[in-house]
Backbone as a chain_set.jsonl record, in Angstrom:
{"seq": "XXXXXXXXXXXXXXXXXXXXXXXXXXXXXXXXXXXXXXXXXXXXXXXXXXXXXXXXXXXXXXXXXXXXXXXXXXXXXXXXXXXXXXXXXXXXXXXXXXXXXXXXXXXXXXXXXXXXXXXXXXXXXXXXXXXXXXXXXXXXXXXXXXXXXXXXXXXXXXXXXXXXXXXXXXXXXXXXXXXXXXXXXXXXXXXXXXXXXXXXXXXXXXXXXXXXXXXXXXXXXXXXXXXXXXXXXXXX", "coords": {"N": [[77.082, -7.77, -51.775], [74.884, -7.657, -48.875], [75.691, -8.446, -45.636], [74.755, -9.505, -42.58], [75.726, -10.384, -39.381], [75.17, -11.932, -36.45], [73.979, -9.638, -35.261], [73.506, -7.432, -32.653], [71.811, -5.097, -30.641], [71.586, -3.017, -27.964], [69.647, -0.901, -25.8], [70.257, 0.509, -22.973], [68.482, -1.213, -20.698], [66.975, -2.489, -22.524], [66.88, -4.833, -25.114], [67.01, -4.205, -28.299], [67.565, -5.434, -30.75], [68.369, -8.789, -31.21], [70.907, -10.702, -31.679], [70.719, -11.197, -34.581], [70.768, -12.686, -37.898], [71.183, -11.977, -41.302], [70.999, -11.877, -44.932], [71.45, -10.14, -47.892], [71.408, -10.998, -51.067], [73.365, -10.752, -54.175], [71.572, -9.69, -57.136], [69.053, -10.101, -56.178], [65.943, -9.162, -54.577], [65.543, -8.477, -51.395], [63.394, -8.58, -48.642], [62.584, -6.923, -45.524], [60.487, -7.401, -42.923], [58.327, -6.377, -40.275], [56.491, -5.721, -37.263], [55.658, -2.642, -35.462], [58.169, -1.757, -33.194], [59.605, -4.123, -33.486], [62.282, -4.15, -34.015], [63.232, -3.528, -36.428], [63.76, -0.981, -37.5], [66.059, -0.264, -36.082], [67.763, -2.269, -36.952], [68.014, -1.499, -39.586], [69.228, 1.09, -39.418], [71.608, 0.356, -38.22], [72.825, -1.159, -40.221], [73.121, 0.845, -42.097], [75.157, 2.259, -40.897], [74.684, 4.1, -38.869], [74.421, 3.631, -36.212], [76.009, 2.427, -33.204], [76.874, -0.997, -32.616], [76.791, -4.432, -31.647], [78.353, -7.35, -33.095], [78.623, -8.069, -36.639], [78.658, -6.395, -39.685], [78.782, -6.461, -43.142], [79.536, -5.072, -46.357], [79.673, -6.263, -49.477], [81.934, -7.729, -48.545], [83.328, -5.811, -47.13], [83.708, -4.108, -44.02], [80.877, -2.38, -42.845], [81.129, 0.317, -42.038], [83.38, 1.316, -43.179], [85.339, 3.16, -45.605], [85.501, 1.938, -48.045], [83.281, 0.266, -48.113], [81.231, 2.221, -48.029], [81.497, 3.33, -50.531], [80.326, 1.47, -52.118], [77.675, 1.38, -51.5], [74.304, 2.296, -51.217], [71.818, 4.299, -49.653], [68.541, 4.814, -48.831], [66.749, 6.573, -46.722], [63.776, 6.386, -44.543], [62.818, 8.922, -43.822], [63.723, 11.492, -45.732], [67.101, 12.706, -45.726], [67.999, 15.621, -46.187], [69.25, 18.882, -47.352], [67.664, 21.849, -46.595], [68.112, 24.363, -47.722], [69.442, 23.91, -50.071], [69.264, 23.122, -53.627], [67.856, 20.453, -55.621], [69.646, 20.011, -57.695], [72.024, 21.048, -56.707], [72.354, 19.304, -54.556], [72.982, 17.015, -56.013], [75.361, 17.77, -57.233], [76.951, 17.902, -54.858], [77.028, 15.228, -54.113], [78.364, 14.134, -56.331], [80.844, 15.277, -56.134], [81.615, 14.302, -53.62], [81.842, 11.536, -54.176], [83.639, 11.547, -56.166], [82.905, 11.508, -58.891], [82.883, 10.992, -62.461], [82.727, 13.17, -65.416], [80.375, 12.512, -66.623], [78.342, 12.408, -64.801], [76.365, 14.396, -64.857], [74.619, 14.032, -67.018], [73.619, 11.568, -66.195], [72.286, 12.082, -63.752], [70.396, 13.831, -64.715], [68.906, 12.211, -66.375], [67.851, 10.452, -64.393], [66.411, 12.221, -62.768], [64.491, 13.117, -64.656], [63.153, 10.735, -65.172], [61.974, 10.228, -62.715], [60.356, 12.427, -62.541], [61.154, 14.897, -61.528], [62.868, 16.709, -62.639], [62.106, 19.27, -63.433], [62.005, 20.527, -61.099], [64.52, 20.995, -60.323], [65.934, 23.309, -59.611], [64.748, 24.429, -57.453], [64.473, 25.192, -53.94], [64.944, 22.654, -51.586], [63.214, 22.847, -49.361], [60.979, 23.715, -50.438], [59.824, 21.66, -51.7], [57.441, 18.87, -52.037], [56.672, 16.113, -49.809], [56.609, 13.713, -51.273], [58.199, 14.467, -53.479], [60.697, 14.977, -52.275], [61.242, 12.427, -51.344], [61.612, 11.122, -53.838], [63.861, 12.558, -54.654], [65.757, 11.702, -52.841], [66.021, 9.027, -53.556], [67.027, 9.323, -56.146], [69.567, 10.536, -55.67], [70.871, 8.534, -54.157], [71.144, 6.534, -56.147], [72.849, 7.71, -57.888], [75.613, 7.321, -57.661], [75.926, 4.759, -58.533], [75.62, 2.338, -56.84], [76.545, -0.967, -55.549], [75.095, -2.249, -53.735], [71.979, -1.621, -52.275], [69.936, -0.05, -49.918], [66.732, 0.318, -49.029], [64.493, 2.118, -47.04], [61.293, 1.896, -46.244], [60.422, 2.719, -48.921], [58.194, 3.42, -50.43], [56.433, 5.04, -49.165], [54.487, 7.966, -49.128], [54.45, 8.328, -51.814], [52.821, 8.846, -55.029], [50.507, 6.723, -56.921], [51.617, 6.421, -59.547], [54.3, 7.039, -59.263], [54.98, 5.023, -57.412], [54.787, 2.753, -59.006], [56.902, 3.256, -60.797], [58.987, 3.16, -59.038], [58.977, 0.447, -58.286], [59.684, -0.62, -60.667], [62.346, 0.301, -60.847], [63.471, -1.059, -58.682], [63.321, -3.663, -59.713], [64.993, -3.482, -61.914], [67.481, -2.954, -60.696], [67.81, -5.323, -59.439], [67.982, -6.998, -61.73], [70.416, -6.057, -62.699], [72.251, -7.235, -61.084], [72.538, -6.2, -58.606], [72.598, -6.032, -54.984], [69.686, -5.874, -53.135], [67.938, -4.453, -50.504], [65.05, -4.116, -48.826], [63.146, -2.454, -46.481], [59.977, -2.63, -45.325], [56.437, -2.114, -44.814], [54.393, -2.391, -46.415], [53.246, -4.781, -47.733], [51.56, -5.865, -49.771], [52.004, -4.252, -51.99], [54.633, -4.731, -52.826], [54.647, -7.325, -53.326], [55.083, -8.809, -55.644], [57.681, -8.772, -56.416], [59.724, -9.56, -54.699], [62.408, -11.744, -53.444], [63.555, -12.978, -51.246], [62.438, -13.108, -47.852], [62.636, -11.704, -44.73], [61.27, -11.92, -41.586], [60.703, -9.998, -38.7], [60.416, -10.004, -35.207], [60.008, -8.708, -31.967], [62.767, -8.243, -31.76], [64.116, -10.43, -32.91], [64.723, -12.58, -35.743], [62.134, -14.185, -36.944], [61.385, -15.619, -39.1], [62.772, -16.775, -42.035], [62.589, -16.809, -45.357], [62.307, -17.952, -48.754], [60.877, -17.06, -51.928], [60.292, -19.339, -53.429], [60.168, -21.275, -51.421], [57.883, -20.488, -50.17], [55.772, -21.648, -51.478], [53.167, -21.149, -52.635], [51.785, -20.208, -50.461], [50.411, -17.383, -48.648], [52.247, -14.443, -48.122], [51.568, -12.229, -46.599], [49.544, -13.112, -44.836], [51.018, -15.069, -43.53], [52.824, -13.347, -42.21], [51.215, -11.947, -40.353], [50.329, -14.1, -38.808], [52.684, -15.112, -37.688], [53.74, -12.941, -36.266], [51.821, -12.443, -34.493], [51.854, -14.59, -32.948], [50.479, -16.914, -33.63], [51.276, -19.079, -35.336], [54.228, -21.019, -36.174], [57.201, -20.408, -38.078], [57.451, -22.123, -41.121], [59.362, -23.681, -43.526]], "CA": [[75.931, -8.268, -50.92], [74.84, -7.078, -47.532], [75.733, -9.579, -44.784], [74.594, -9.182, -41.161], [76.109, -11.565, -38.58], [74.957, -11.833, -34.986], [73.732, -8.216, -34.877], [72.825, -7.154, -31.317], [71.828, -3.645, -30.178], [70.908, -2.841, -26.591], [69.509, 0.371, -25.302], [70.213, 0.298, -21.496], [67.963, -2.596, -20.35], [66.089, -3.022, -23.646], [67.624, -5.369, -26.255], [66.11, -3.978, -29.461], [67.941, -6.48, -31.754], [68.938, -9.897, -30.433], [71.71, -11.681, -32.401], [70.132, -11.669, -35.84], [71.573, -12.882, -39.096], [70.444, -11.882, -42.629], [71.877, -11.679, -46.086], [70.802, -9.639, -49.137], [72.316, -11.507, -52.072], [73.363, -10.066, -55.506], [70.545, -10.194, -58.037], [67.776, -10.411, -55.38], [65.26, -8.166, -53.728], [65.261, -9.061, -50.05], [62.557, -7.623, -47.841], [62.589, -7.062, -44.071], [59.179, -7.045, -42.444], [58.184, -6.456, -38.787], [55.514, -4.75, -36.706], [56.323, -1.603, -34.692], [58.88, -2.318, -32.049], [60.248, -5.425, -33.789], [63.717, -3.964, -34.118], [63.481, -3.316, -37.824], [64.429, 0.346, -37.702], [67.381, -0.363, -35.456], [68.583, -3.017, -37.88], [68.267, -0.631, -40.841], [70.205, 2.133, -39.014], [72.898, -0.338, -38.019], [73.4, -1.531, -41.584], [73.55, 2.139, -42.749], [76.251, 2.806, -40.177], [74.25, 5.216, -38.076], [74.429, 3.26, -34.804], [76.954, 1.436, -32.74], [76.22, -2.247, -32.434], [77.67, -5.663, -31.542], [78.214, -8.218, -34.229], [79.374, -7.691, -37.826], [77.924, -6.068, -40.889], [79.732, -6.167, -44.271], [79.014, -4.678, -47.678], [80.633, -6.849, -50.392], [83.107, -8.183, -47.795], [83.961, -4.691, -46.42], [82.957, -3.691, -42.909], [79.966, -1.413, -43.29], [81.539, 1.719, -41.712], [84.619, 1.664, -43.877], [85.178, 3.945, -46.814], [85.376, 1.011, -49.169], [81.924, -0.142, -48.099], [80.331, 3.317, -48.355], [81.508, 3.555, -52.028], [79.481, 0.43, -52.835], [76.453, 1.235, -50.773], [73.331, 3.379, -51.373], [70.844, 4.259, -48.592], [67.356, 5.693, -48.938], [66.063, 6.523, -45.504], [62.371, 6.681, -44.591], [62.662, 10.4, -43.83], [64.891, 11.999, -46.508], [68.057, 13.5, -44.997], [68.425, 16.653, -47.233], [69.483, 20.275, -46.896], [66.499, 22.68, -46.946], [68.451, 25.48, -48.564], [70.076, 23.5, -51.322], [68.402, 22.664, -54.565], [68.16, 19.089, -55.988], [70.847, 19.954, -58.518], [73.206, 21.265, -55.741], [72.544, 18.068, -53.869], [73.591, 16.15, -56.955], [76.754, 18.217, -57.305], [77.642, 17.494, -53.636], [77.273, 13.713, -54.189], [79.273, 13.915, -57.377], [82.184, 15.651, -55.606], [81.958, 13.348, -52.567], [82.172, 10.221, -54.684], [84.648, 11.828, -57.183], [82.354, 10.974, -60.098], [83.417, 11.565, -63.672], [81.904, 14.269, -65.939], [79.05, 11.947, -67.129], [77.27, 12.339, -63.84], [75.318, 15.342, -65.113], [73.686, 13.34, -67.837], [73.011, 10.517, -65.475], [71.304, 12.62, -62.793], [69.274, 14.487, -65.491], [68.043, 11.062, -66.792], [67.149, 9.973, -63.255], [65.448, 13.291, -62.438], [63.396, 13.042, -65.631], [62.375, 9.494, -64.965], [61.182, 10.392, -61.416], [59.527, 13.581, -62.785], [61.569, 16.011, -60.683], [63.794, 17.606, -63.323], [61.593, 20.661, -63.462], [62.153, 21.097, -59.705], [65.972, 20.896, -60.019], [66.528, 24.522, -59.137], [64.039, 24.884, -56.275], [65.01, 24.761, -52.678], [64.304, 21.452, -51.007], [62.142, 23.169, -48.465], [59.75, 24.061, -51.281], [59.29, 20.45, -52.307], [56.547, 18.008, -51.25], [57.273, 14.951, -49.269], [56.807, 12.799, -52.379], [59.311, 14.927, -54.254], [61.931, 14.767, -51.441], [61.566, 10.934, -51.374], [62.193, 10.865, -55.163], [65.18, 13.102, -54.74], [66.58, 10.824, -52.05], [66.306, 7.907, -54.382], [67.965, 9.774, -57.254], [70.882, 10.795, -55.117], [71.397, 7.248, -53.797], [71.459, 5.85, -57.304], [73.82, 8.527, -58.754], [76.996, 6.757, -57.632], [75.782, 3.375, -59.068], [76.051, 1.391, -55.803], [76.33, -2.387, -55.836], [74.098, -2.69, -52.69], [71.095, -0.532, -52.021], [69.043, -0.267, -48.779], [65.542, 1.181, -49.121], [63.702, 2.075, -45.828], [59.93, 2.341, -46.556], [60.613, 3.565, -50.111], [56.963, 3.744, -51.141], [55.66, 5.973, -48.353], [54.377, 9.335, -49.632], [54.471, 8.4, -53.301], [51.531, 8.533, -55.706], [50.517, 5.373, -57.613], [52.527, 6.338, -60.668], [55.658, 6.951, -58.664], [55.123, 3.705, -56.762], [54.975, 1.853, -60.129], [58.194, 3.501, -61.252], [59.927, 2.674, -57.981], [58.998, -1.021, -58.384], [60.537, -0.93, -61.888], [63.747, 0.578, -60.447], [63.95, -2.215, -57.888], [63.471, -4.827, -60.637], [66.159, -3.228, -62.727], [68.619, -3.076, -59.868], [67.907, -6.764, -59.271], [68.482, -7.534, -62.937], [71.742, -5.667, -62.891], [73.055, -7.981, -60.131], [72.741, -5.493, -57.361], [71.845, -6.608, -53.795], [68.702, -4.858, -52.779], [67.298, -4.766, -49.282], [63.895, -3.228, -48.684], [62.408, -2.526, -45.201], [58.648, -2.121, -45.7], [55.298, -2.699, -44.191], [53.418, -2.436, -47.491], [53.486, -6.071, -48.272], [50.808, -6.089, -51.005], [52.588, -3.518, -53.179], [55.9, -5.28, -53.227], [54.539, -8.823, -53.267], [55.35, -9.518, -56.888], [59.089, -8.646, -56.879], [60.7, -10.0, -53.679], [62.985, -13.084, -53.633], [63.687, -13.551, -49.84], [61.785, -12.306, -46.858], [62.92, -11.909, -43.324], [60.21, -11.386, -40.673], [61.243, -9.728, -37.4], [59.44, -9.754, -34.093], [60.675, -8.734, -30.599], [64.159, -8.244, -31.815], [64.657, -11.539, -33.505], [64.219, -13.024, -36.985], [61.24, -15.311, -36.61], [61.191, -16.407, -40.26], [63.649, -16.407, -43.195], [61.928, -17.691, -46.347], [62.447, -17.533, -50.091], [59.649, -17.099, -52.648], [60.109, -20.721, -53.761], [59.813, -21.98, -50.212], [56.548, -20.089, -49.791], [54.93, -22.703, -52.115], [51.799, -20.783, -52.84], [51.179, -19.58, -49.257], [50.31, -15.905, -48.677], [53.198, -13.89, -47.276], [50.931, -11.197, -45.656], [48.868, -13.955, -43.88], [52.04, -15.705, -42.697], [53.373, -12.33, -41.372], [50.339, -11.691, -39.225], [50.257, -15.309, -37.989], [53.914, -15.245, -36.996], [53.951, -11.758, -35.302], [50.765, -12.485, -33.418], [52.05, -15.823, -32.181], [49.474, -17.976, -34.011], [51.982, -20.16, -35.895], [55.681, -20.856, -36.298], [57.716, -20.43, -39.473], [57.724, -23.378, -41.813], [59.933, -23.513, -44.886]], "C": [[76.027, -7.556, -49.62], [74.722, -8.293, -46.569], [75.7, -9.126, -43.3], [74.791, -10.378, -40.386], [76.037, -11.294, -37.176], [74.8, -10.373, -34.555], [72.979, -8.117, -33.602], [72.891, -5.67, -31.052], [70.934, -3.539, -28.972], [70.9, -1.383, -26.22], [69.214, 0.272, -23.815], [69.656, -1.127, -21.202], [67.158, -3.237, -21.447], [67.021, -3.566, -24.795], [66.705, -5.287, -27.548], [66.384, -5.007, -30.572], [68.741, -7.546, -30.992], [69.708, -10.976, -31.323], [71.189, -12.162, -33.679], [71.137, -11.755, -36.964], [70.703, -12.69, -40.305], [71.355, -11.532, -43.719], [71.011, -11.165, -47.279], [71.77, -9.971, -50.275], [72.259, -10.695, -53.425], [72.24, -10.632, -56.372], [69.215, -10.56, -57.399], [67.257, -9.234, -54.765], [64.919, -8.933, -52.414], [64.546, -8.039, -49.21], [62.651, -7.93, -46.346], [61.282, -6.508, -43.563], [59.139, -7.194, -40.892], [57.201, -5.386, -38.325], [56.322, -3.644, -35.898], [56.954, -2.264, -33.458], [59.592, -3.608, -32.231], [61.745, -5.326, -33.81], [64.198, -3.645, -35.558], [64.298, -1.996, -38.103], [65.867, 0.379, -37.186], [68.313, -1.173, -36.373], [68.982, -2.256, -39.119], [69.375, 0.394, -40.554], [71.577, 1.534, -38.783], [73.583, -0.655, -39.301], [73.949, -0.248, -42.244], [74.729, 2.78, -42.024], [75.977, 3.934, -39.289], [74.188, 4.922, -36.605], [75.618, 2.424, -34.472], [76.202, 0.164, -32.402], [77.314, -3.329, -32.116], [77.366, -6.559, -32.656], [78.973, -7.608, -35.432], [78.447, -7.477, -39.03], [78.926, -5.77, -42.042], [78.951, -5.887, -45.53], [80.026, -5.179, -48.689], [81.99, -7.081, -49.701], [83.916, -7.028, -47.171], [83.095, -4.34, -45.258], [82.115, -2.386, -43.263], [80.35, 0.035, -43.045], [82.8, 2.164, -42.388], [84.345, 2.479, -45.182], [84.862, 3.058, -48.084], [83.934, 0.496, -49.268], [80.925, 0.928, -48.536], [80.396, 3.591, -49.844], [80.643, 2.594, -52.771], [78.053, 0.41, -52.324], [75.567, 2.546, -50.98], [72.212, 3.232, -50.291], [69.766, 5.254, -48.842], [66.596, 5.591, -47.699], [64.578, 6.784, -45.545], [62.08, 8.138, -44.688], [63.885, 10.936, -44.506], [65.807, 12.931, -45.665], [68.665, 14.549, -45.988], [68.591, 18.037, -46.541], [68.373, 21.172, -47.409], [66.912, 23.749, -47.922], [69.389, 25.201, -49.645], [68.982, 23.045, -52.316], [68.715, 21.221, -54.932], [69.44, 19.014, -56.802], [72.111, 20.143, -57.671], [73.419, 20.039, -54.919], [73.372, 17.056, -54.749], [75.116, 16.452, -57.107], [77.589, 17.792, -56.045], [77.963, 16.031, -53.721], [78.404, 13.448, -55.182], [80.706, 14.187, -56.904], [82.596, 14.66, -54.489], [82.455, 12.021, -53.075], [83.251, 10.378, -55.831], [84.104, 11.182, -58.494], [82.855, 11.691, -61.315], [82.367, 12.536, -64.305], [80.56, 13.777, -66.316], [77.997, 11.985, -66.052], [76.082, 13.276, -64.107], [74.199, 14.74, -65.979], [72.901, 12.271, -67.121], [71.991, 11.052, -64.545], [70.071, 13.255, -63.554], [68.33, 13.358, -65.903], [67.218, 10.6, -65.598], [66.041, 10.982, -62.797], [64.244, 13.247, -63.373], [62.481, 11.873, -65.435], [61.459, 9.611, -63.735], [60.325, 11.684, -61.475], [59.852, 14.697, -61.733], [62.557, 16.959, -61.333], [63.37, 19.053, -63.339], [61.649, 21.329, -62.144], [63.661, 21.225, -59.3], [66.55, 22.11, -59.411], [65.687, 25.187, -58.019], [64.716, 24.469, -55.033], [64.276, 23.543, -52.199], [63.156, 21.751, -50.092], [60.86, 23.47, -49.151], [59.107, 22.801, -51.854], [58.338, 19.696, -51.451], [57.293, 16.849, -50.713], [57.525, 13.886, -50.339], [58.053, 13.189, -53.194], [60.689, 14.742, -53.52], [62.304, 13.265, -51.422], [62.152, 10.598, -52.732], [63.583, 11.301, -55.272], [66.172, 12.215, -53.966], [66.951, 9.593, -52.762], [67.284, 8.246, -55.457], [69.335, 9.897, -56.766], [71.572, 9.487, -54.703], [71.82, 6.466, -55.01], [72.556, 6.459, -58.144], [75.207, 7.789, -58.775], [77.047, 5.254, -58.091], [76.244, 2.377, -58.027], [75.78, -0.026, -56.119], [75.365, -2.939, -54.787], [73.29, -1.435, -52.39], [70.075, -0.946, -50.874], [67.932, 0.772, -48.869], [64.722, 1.055, -47.767], [62.319, 2.691, -46.125], [59.98, 3.256, -47.785], [59.269, 4.064, -50.756], [56.046, 4.71, -50.389], [55.705, 7.357, -48.962], [54.4, 9.471, -51.129], [53.077, 8.142, -53.837], [51.656, 7.253, -56.422], [51.49, 5.316, -58.812], [53.945, 6.277, -60.303], [55.968, 5.601, -58.008], [55.508, 2.683, -57.894], [56.421, 2.008, -60.651], [59.287, 3.009, -60.292], [59.989, 1.168, -58.071], [59.819, -1.422, -59.601], [62.016, -0.729, -61.598], [64.253, -0.591, -59.626], [64.191, -3.398, -58.727], [64.774, -4.671, -61.464], [67.503, -3.339, -61.959], [68.897, -4.574, -59.661], [68.571, -7.349, -60.536], [69.935, -7.203, -63.249], [72.759, -6.33, -61.88], [73.351, -7.213, -58.859], [72.088, -6.264, -56.177], [70.906, -5.529, -53.292], [67.921, -5.349, -51.53], [66.257, -3.678, -49.011], [63.212, -3.485, -47.331], [61.05, -1.863, -45.543], [57.578, -2.785, -44.849], [54.097, -2.835, -45.228], [53.65, -3.677, -48.302], [52.826, -6.302, -49.652], [51.476, -5.494, -52.199], [53.833, -4.171, -53.71], [55.848, -6.787, -53.419], [55.004, -9.52, -54.503], [56.871, -9.506, -57.247], [60.12, -9.168, -55.837], [61.155, -11.408, -53.922], [63.134, -13.783, -52.276], [63.125, -12.583, -48.93], [62.27, -12.716, -45.52], [61.811, -11.244, -42.558], [60.748, -11.261, -39.299], [60.116, -9.593, -36.391], [60.217, -9.846, -32.802], [62.134, -8.897, -30.656], [64.86, -9.389, -32.433], [64.031, -11.822, -34.888], [63.434, -14.252, -36.719], [60.972, -16.158, -37.867], [62.166, -15.872, -41.313], [63.208, -17.36, -44.324], [62.152, -17.11, -47.752], [61.104, -17.619, -50.722], [59.322, -18.582, -52.975], [59.654, -21.557, -52.525], [58.383, -21.62, -49.725], [55.514, -21.109, -50.281], [53.438, -22.355, -52.071], [51.105, -20.172, -51.627], [51.221, -18.079, -49.369], [51.279, -15.31, -47.646], [52.562, -12.964, -46.161], [50.244, -12.047, -44.541], [49.88, -14.532, -42.942], [52.63, -14.621, -41.76], [52.547, -12.052, -40.123], [50.309, -12.924, -38.25], [51.537, -15.416, -37.128], [54.128, -14.092, -35.93], [52.864, -11.678, -34.272], [50.767, -13.829, -32.687], [51.093, -16.916, -32.414], [50.145, -19.202, -34.479], [53.425, -19.958, -35.904], [56.036, -20.925, -37.789], [57.971, -21.774, -39.941], [58.144, -23.158, -43.261], [59.563, -24.682, -45.757]], "O": [[77.038, -6.946, -49.273], [73.774, -9.071, -46.671], [76.6, -8.406, -42.867], [74.115, -11.374, -40.642], [76.801, -10.462, -36.687], [75.426, -9.936, -33.59], [71.891, -8.681, -33.484], [73.943, -5.055, -31.228], [69.757, -3.899, -28.96], [71.917, -0.692, -26.286], [68.084, -0.009, -23.417], [70.34, -2.12, -21.454], [66.712, -4.378, -21.328], [67.832, -2.823, -25.348], [65.833, -6.116, -27.811], [65.446, -5.397, -31.268], [69.661, -7.234, -30.237], [69.148, -12.025, -31.642], [71.175, -13.368, -33.929], [72.155, -11.064, -37.012], [69.58, -13.193, -40.339], [72.407, -10.939, -43.481], [69.965, -11.736, -47.589], [72.806, -9.326, -50.435], [71.253, -10.061, -53.745], [71.969, -11.833, -56.373], [68.375, -11.233, -57.997], [68.02, -8.329, -54.428], [64.128, -9.876, -52.386], [64.945, -6.884, -49.059], [62.784, -9.091, -45.96], [60.981, -5.326, -43.73], [59.834, -8.029, -40.312], [57.096, -4.308, -38.91], [57.532, -3.771, -35.713], [56.396, -3.148, -32.807], [60.135, -4.162, -31.275], [62.427, -6.337, -33.637], [65.392, -3.517, -35.831], [65.309, -1.959, -38.804], [66.755, 0.977, -37.793], [69.481, -0.828, -36.554], [70.101, -2.352, -39.622], [70.321, 0.546, -41.328], [72.593, 2.144, -39.116], [74.787, -0.443, -39.451], [75.026, -0.228, -42.839], [75.259, 3.777, -42.513], [76.887, 4.689, -38.948], [73.936, 5.823, -35.805], [76.19, 1.775, -35.347], [75.053, 0.207, -31.961], [78.517, -3.137, -32.296], [76.239, -6.567, -33.153], [79.842, -6.752, -35.264], [77.576, -8.296, -39.325], [79.804, -4.918, -41.901], [77.851, -6.4, -45.735], [81.12, -4.624, -48.787], [83.04, -6.684, -50.207], [85.049, -7.232, -46.735], [81.875, -4.261, -45.408], [82.621, -1.456, -43.892], [79.92, 0.909, -43.798], [83.247, 3.293, -42.185], [83.248, 2.451, -45.74], [84.099, 3.412, -48.983], [83.418, 0.309, -50.369], [79.96, 0.672, -49.257], [79.402, 4.061, -50.396], [80.257, 2.843, -53.913], [77.289, -0.488, -52.676], [76.05, 3.677, -50.918], [71.729, 2.122, -50.065], [70.046, 6.435, -49.046], [65.833, 4.638, -47.541], [64.119, 7.373, -46.523], [61.249, 8.581, -45.48], [64.981, 10.864, -43.95], [65.319, 13.83, -44.981], [69.742, 14.326, -46.54], [68.17, 18.297, -45.414], [68.177, 21.229, -48.623], [66.172, 24.041, -48.862], [70.08, 26.098, -50.127], [67.902, 22.63, -51.897], [69.801, 20.765, -54.573], [70.233, 18.086, -56.639], [73.128, 19.485, -57.892], [74.564, 19.726, -54.59], [74.29, 16.381, -54.283], [75.974, 15.57, -57.108], [78.747, 17.389, -56.156], [79.088, 15.633, -53.421], [79.294, 12.64, -54.916], [81.639, 13.449, -57.219], [83.75, 14.236, -54.414], [83.37, 11.43, -52.501], [83.695, 9.369, -56.379], [84.806, 10.388, -59.12], [83.217, 12.865, -61.241], [81.265, 12.689, -63.779], [79.625, 14.578, -66.336], [76.849, 11.633, -66.322], [74.961, 13.021, -63.668], [73.012, 14.916, -65.708], [71.712, 12.068, -67.368], [70.877, 10.528, -64.524], [68.928, 13.211, -63.099], [67.111, 13.499, -65.804], [66.016, 10.373, -65.739], [64.911, 10.6, -62.494], [63.102, 13.332, -62.921], [61.256, 11.966, -65.511], [60.32, 9.144, -63.741], [59.628, 11.982, -60.505], [58.962, 15.323, -61.158], [63.039, 17.896, -60.697], [64.204, 19.956, -63.264], [61.39, 22.526, -62.025], [64.008, 21.51, -58.154], [67.575, 22.014, -58.737], [65.896, 26.354, -57.688], [65.468, 23.495, -55.031], [63.067, 23.433, -52.405], [62.197, 20.98, -50.042], [59.789, 23.482, -48.544], [58.011, 22.842, -52.413], [58.385, 19.839, -50.229], [58.434, 16.604, -51.106], [58.56, 13.222, -50.307], [58.859, 12.329, -53.551], [61.69, 14.388, -54.143], [63.474, 12.888, -51.475], [63.123, 9.843, -52.79], [64.429, 10.622, -55.855], [67.302, 12.014, -54.41], [68.077, 9.116, -52.62], [68.267, 7.535, -55.661], [70.247, 9.384, -57.415], [72.782, 9.364, -54.896], [72.82, 5.755, -54.919], [73.127, 5.798, -59.012], [75.847, 7.683, -59.821], [78.093, 4.607, -58.027], [77.181, 1.622, -58.29], [74.866, -0.31, -56.893], [74.859, -4.046, -54.972], [73.836, -0.339, -52.267], [69.476, -2.021, -50.899], [68.189, 1.973, -48.791], [64.312, -0.054, -47.424], [62.212, 3.911, -46.243], [59.621, 4.431, -47.7], [59.266, 5.022, -51.529], [55.017, 5.141, -50.91], [56.773, 7.881, -49.278], [54.374, 10.579, -51.665], [52.275, 7.396, -53.274], [52.754, 6.711, -56.548], [52.112, 4.282, -59.057], [54.734, 5.566, -60.925], [57.099, 5.117, -58.059], [56.426, 1.878, -57.734], [57.089, 1.009, -60.918], [60.341, 2.519, -60.698], [61.092, 0.643, -57.923], [60.546, -2.415, -59.583], [62.85, -1.51, -62.057], [65.364, -1.067, -59.856], [65.171, -4.111, -58.511], [65.527, -5.625, -61.662], [68.515, -3.764, -62.516], [70.041, -5.027, -59.702], [69.56, -8.077, -60.457], [70.612, -7.945, -63.96], [73.945, -6.0, -61.863], [74.29, -7.528, -58.128], [71.151, -7.039, -56.37], [71.319, -4.394, -53.056], [67.353, -6.44, -51.495], [66.566, -2.486, -48.977], [62.755, -4.596, -47.066], [60.99, -0.715, -45.982], [57.778, -3.846, -44.258], [53.008, -3.316, -44.914], [54.18, -3.632, -49.412], [53.44, -6.852, -50.566], [51.534, -6.093, -53.273], [54.071, -4.169, -54.918], [56.869, -7.437, -53.645], [55.303, -10.713, -54.455], [57.294, -10.126, -58.223], [61.312, -9.19, -56.142], [60.432, -12.205, -54.52], [62.886, -14.982, -52.145], [63.262, -11.375, -49.123], [62.322, -13.9, -45.187], [61.448, -10.106, -42.855], [61.212, -12.248, -38.727], [59.019, -9.129, -36.702], [60.94, -10.803, -32.524], [62.742, -9.55, -29.807], [66.089, -9.381, -32.503], [62.928, -11.354, -35.17], [63.99, -15.271, -36.308], [60.419, -17.254, -37.772], [62.349, -14.662, -41.451], [63.432, -18.568, -44.246], [62.181, -15.889, -47.911], [60.209, -18.209, -50.118], [58.18, -19.009, -52.804], [58.821, -22.454, -52.657], [57.772, -22.369, -48.964], [54.526, -21.394, -49.604], [52.596, -23.102, -51.573], [49.983, -19.677, -51.732], [52.023, -17.551, -50.14], [51.179, -15.607, -46.455], [52.977, -12.953, -45.003], [50.378, -11.688, -43.371], [49.693, -14.519, -41.726], [52.919, -14.937, -40.605], [53.067, -11.937, -39.013], [50.268, -12.76, -37.031], [51.456, -15.779, -35.954], [54.646, -14.332, -34.839], [52.967, -10.938, -33.294], [49.851, -14.164, -31.935], [50.878, -17.766, -31.55], [49.716, -20.299, -34.122], [53.881, -18.839, -35.669], [55.276, -21.426, -38.618], [58.645, -22.547, -39.26], [57.437, -22.567, -44.078], [59.945, -24.725, -46.926]]}, "num_chains": 1, "name": "protein.A"}
């Protein structure tokens, strides 16, 4: 699981995140919503170990910046962090060596590449790929090590409808496999059918923590706008 406890991040005089708590449980898709400036990106980067912060973040009971946590964690950033002059296959080889994966990784990455329709691009330089292709590659690389927790930051941006549908299937499969899945997104409509718990952020704080059952027929998108525009308070 991904457990965030009293996370606080301050940039000089600005408190971007103010003592928030959240949990992405095994076998669930947890979504993090928030308008621009809510602190969502800071939270995501803190969980991924890219920022210094106050508080505690653990991945399956390991502090998030430890080697033990990183072995269990997969991260798909909004903007893929790839090497322009390496091919997709060379990226996969790099991941396989870094995680000391067994020989079967080649069959596994081939299967993922084929599913995401990028296998025919495996020998092209990343700089030759479209944004959608690099996004798919980022997902494939994160899944290669079979992480127990996966963090997706805006995973549907830049994908065509077919790829979006495949991505939703992957999220559901990860959930069915008992993985803890945390998705930061602003495309509420597209992911509306698969989430289990939603956290809504505004002005550095969690203003609502609600499960699908607690929603009781209410519309999450409407609730999001009401909460972030100060019209109503969260009611579970």
